[in-house]
N, C-alpha and C positions, 0 to 999 in steps of 0.2 A: 706376563706387556709386554713389546717397546709403545715407550712412554715419554715425550714430548716436554718439558716443564718451562714456562718464563716462569722466572722474576723467586730462581733457587737462587739468589743469594741474600732471599729479604728472612725476615726474624721467623719465619714459617717453613719461606722455601730449602732454610739452609736443613735445616733439621726433619721434611716430605726426601729428599732428595734421595737418604740411609736411610728411610723406612722404609721405603719402596724395600730401593738393593734388598735391604734384609731381607726382605718378603718375596723374593723372587722375579721381582722385574727386570728390564730393564735400561735404566732411566738418558736421555737425553736434555741436556742443557739449550736454548738460550741465549746468546747472553749480545750486548752491545758497543762489544768492542770484537779483537783480533780477539782467535779464541786462546790459549791458555792451557789443554789438555785436551788430550784424547776424544770422554766424553759433552767435551759446546759446540757449540754452529749460529757461528751469529750472526741478526739478524737486526733488521732496524723495523721496529713496526711506525718508525712515523712517516715513514715512504714508502712505507708500508708493503717490503720482504720480507718473505720466509722464505725458506728453504722447498721449497713443491712436493721434491722427492723424497725426501725428510719428515713430510706429516702425511705421503700416503701409505710409509710406510708403514708406519706408527696405529698400536690400534685404541693408545688415549690421548690426551694431550687435558694438563690442568696446564689453567692461565692464574697464576701468580700477584702476577703483575701489578703496576699500582705506588703510585709517588702514598711517602708516609703521614699518612691521617695528621700525627701529632707532629713531628717534624721540627712545623717555624710554623710561624702566627701565622691566620687562615687572612691576607694583605685582597687585592682579588685579586693579583696574580696570581698567586698561588695553587688557590680558588682552581685557574684555569689552569697548574695543571694539575695538579687532583685529578681535573675532570678530564686533563690533552688525557695522560701518562697511564687511564686507565680502557676509557674510550679511541684512543691506535689501537691499544697492542689488544685487544679483547674484540677486534672489528675485522684486525688483520688475521688476525689465527683464524674466527672464523670464517668470516671466504674462503683463506687457503683451508679447510677442512673440509667449505660446502665446495673450493674447483675438486681436491682430492678424489683425483678415481682409481683405486676403492679412495674410500671418506676411512678416518679416522672412529673407531665404533663410539666414542662420548667422549664431550667437553663439559671439562668439570671446571667452570669459572667462578675465583670470588666476586664476591663480596660481599654484605654486611647489612650487621638489625640494625645497624642503622635508617637499614629502611621501612623504620615501620614509624622512626619519631622517637618522639615522647609517647607515653603511655600508659603517665601512671599506677596509678596501680593492679587494670585490666592486664588482663591473663591474653595474651596475645599466639598466637601458628601461623604460621604459614597462612591459611586463611585471612590474613588479620590487609589491613589498607595499607597503602603505602602514606610515609606520613606528612609530616609540612618543614619542614629543616632542608637546609643544602646538601645535607647528609643525604636525607633519601628520595632528595634530587639526580644526585650525584648516586645509589643508590638506584634510579632507574634510568640512566645514559648509561648506566654500565653496565645491568642487565639485557637491553634492549640489544648491547649492540653483540649477542650472540643469537640473535634472529637468525641467520643466513643459515648457520652452521645446521638450527631446527630444522631450520622447514628446509635444507638440503634431507636431510632424512637421520642426524646421526641424535640417537643423544645425547640430551646438553640439565648438567645437575649447573644449580646454579647453591653453590658456600654461601649462607647469608649467617656470615662466622661472625663471633660473641665477640668478647674481652678473655684471649689465649695464656693461660696464667703456667710462665718458666722462672726463672729469679734471676734472670740472666738479655731478659727483652723484656717485649711489648709494658703492657701497663704497670706487672708485677716490678720491675726495674727498678721503674724509680720509688715506687713505696715504697721496696724491701729498705731500702738506703734510710727512708727517712724513718722509720720506726726501728731498727735498727741504731738509730741512734739522735732513740725517746724520743724524735719528731710529727710521728705519726695520728693522724686519727681521719676522723671523717667529712669529708666533705660537703659541704653546705648543711641541710639540716640534713644527712642520709640515709635519708624517705628514699631515695630512689631508688631501685631496686637494677640494683649489674646485671650484664647478663652472659655469668662466668662458661668458658672451659680449657682443661687440662690440658694443654700441648700432648699428652699420650691419646689422648681419646681425640681431638681435634684425627690428632692423624688413622689412629684408627677409621675412625670415624671417612677419614678422604679414602684411603684402602676399600673399605668398607659399599665405598658410592661405587668404587669403577668395579665389583665384580654384580651388584643390586640389580637393576629394571629403576630403577628411580629416575623419575626426569624434571625440574622444575624447580624454583625453591625449597633451598634447606637449614634446617635454621643449625649451625654445629655450634648448637652452648650446651649450659650440666644441663642438670631434669626437674632444675633446682632455683631458680635465680631470686636475687637478697637480701635485701636492702643495701650499702651504701655502710650507714654502719655495723648492721655485722658483717659483712662484709668484715671492715675494719677490726670487726671486734677478733675475731677466728684471727686476719691475723699476727695480732694481738700476742692473745691465746700460744700461738704455734712457732711466737722469737720467741717469749717469755718478756714484750718488753712493752708497759704502756702504751696507752695509749690518750697520750692527754692536748690534744692538742689537735683544736679540731679545724680545717680548710674555711671563713669565710664561704661566703655565696661570692660576696664582690671582692676580696680579695683575689678569686681562679679570674675573674672576671679582666681585671687590670692588669692579671699577667697573659691570659695566654686568649684574651681576643675573644673571638667567637665561637672558638675552638671548649670556653668553658660551659658554654649555654651545653654543647654536648656532654662533658662529663656530670653534667650534674640534672641531668634527661632521669625519668626513669622507663625504660624498659627492662617490662618482665614476656621477656620470650623464651617459648616452651620448643622443647624439642619433636615438632610431633612427628615431621615423617620421620625423624629412626627411630622413633620409638615404634611407630607404625610400625615400620621395616625390621623389628623386630634387634635391635643394637641394644646392644651395654655396653653402656659404662664400664668401667673400669673406677670414674674416684667423684661418683652422684652425688654428695656434699660438698660445700663449700670446703670443708676439712679435711675431708681428703683430697683433695685437690690443692690447696695450700702446706699438703705436710708433704705433700711428692715435692711440693715444686721448690719447697724449701731448701727442704736434703738431698735433689737433685743435685 
């Protein structure tokens, strides 16, 4: 396939590009600066500009663009950045796909399990309604921005990603350091469910969705979400470190502000669509996923 990808420089994007190439695909990366390599093409989602000819030649478009949710404290200004960086990029690509002739066959567009809000102990899959939180609202407008491509007849799959596990990025990077320094522990009560997924499974799931006739929301999470306390136990065991220092919820809210509420939320999210389509997880348990992440 000829694949165009936005957000290729991010935590997951920089892993997805070589993975797709190893799978035999040709990948072009959209960048917001003058190109520095033969596989880069400049675009400007704020100005709604993307090379029309490039989109016409593509079999698939993958959109992972968006400012990091946990990169900064959620001020009113940064919330606007989080929304705009997703809606601008997604809308620009969706409209370009809709206008292309011929059109790409598929648009895979990032979203998140934040869509569901706090689900407590209730297990939810792709049929569950949206939650009531800033991230839930963000995911709704983010996903809605793909509508032009869907109405034009392109297959659209929404990648509701959980917590990807890799030692050098995402959720696990700060936790890895804390546990290595004997300062790790559960967050808050530790009873909240965490919807993790190993990075290799995330990469394979995206590749799987390129080739399978799946549209709509798809939860990219491991098949067995675990409580935060169980996650801490598993990470401590893998690193052979104690986990004696839980982070009180009040302290987390003091440091992280509103974002702490999302970290303390419980999301028992299941990958029903992937499971029904016959996707096989390489790391079906959190212990297996963490073992890979720590040793990779």
